LUMPAVO-367855 format. One line per 2 residues: for each residue z, y, x of C-alpha. Coordinates in nm, 4 decimals, m for minus. Layout:
N
Z,Y,X  ...
//
This chain:
50
m1.0793,1.6763,1.8946  m0.8545,1.3697,1.8775
m0.5409,1.5863,1.8522  m0.6803,1.7548,1.5388
m0.7179,1.4168,1.3692  m0.3672,1.3168,1.4818
m0.2196,1.6361,1.3324  m0.4111,1.5831,1.0070
m0.2963,1.2215,0.9899  0.0669,1.3259,1.0422
0.0395,1.5960,0.7737  m0.1154,1.3501,0.5293
0.1542,1.0917,0.6005  0.4371,1.3447,0.5540
0.2790,1.4763,0.2336  0.2370,1.1222,0.1029
0.6006,1.0304,0.1783  0.7289,1.3486,0.0101
0.4990,1.2894,m0.2877  0.6223,0.9312,m0.3311
0.9849,1.0386,m0.2808  0.9519,1.3005,m0.5558
0.8415,1.0337,m0.8061  0.4660,1.0717,m0.7690
0.4134,0.7051,m0.6890  0.3417,0.6115,m1.0493
0.0778,0.8858,m1.0830  m0.0827,0.7733,m0.7567
m0.0775,0.4094,m0.8711  m0.2436,0.4971,m1.2031
m0.5115,0.7025,m1.0244  m0.5793,0.4213,m0.7756
m0.6103,0.1564,m1.0479  m0.8435,0.3848,m1.2459
m1.0664,0.4338,m0.9400  m1.0580,0.0606,m0.8664
m1.1693,m0.0218,m1.2215  m1.4518,0.2353,m1.1958
m1.5634,0.0845,m0.8639  m1.5499,m0.2698,m1.0027
m1.7541,m0.1659,m1.3068  m2.0166,m0.0063,m1.0798
m2.0351,m0.3134,m0.8545  m2.0794,m0.5412,m1.1582
m2.3888,m0.3417,m1.2536  m2.5317,m0.4158,m0.9099
m2.4816,m0.0717,m0.7536  m2.1712,m0.0909,m0.5335
m2.0670,0.2353,m0.3675  m1.9167,0.1753,m0.0264
//
C-alpha cells in the first residue's frame, strides 16, 4: 500500500515540475491565492473548513 502512495507522490511531483517549467506557475499562484481568499472569507464568518 505504501508503494502506491510513493508512486502517486512521484507522479504528482514530476507533473508539478513540468507544469511549473512550462509556465504554469502563474496560473497555479492565481488559483492558490483565490482559494486562500475564499478560505479566509469563510473563516471570518465563523465557519472554517479544515
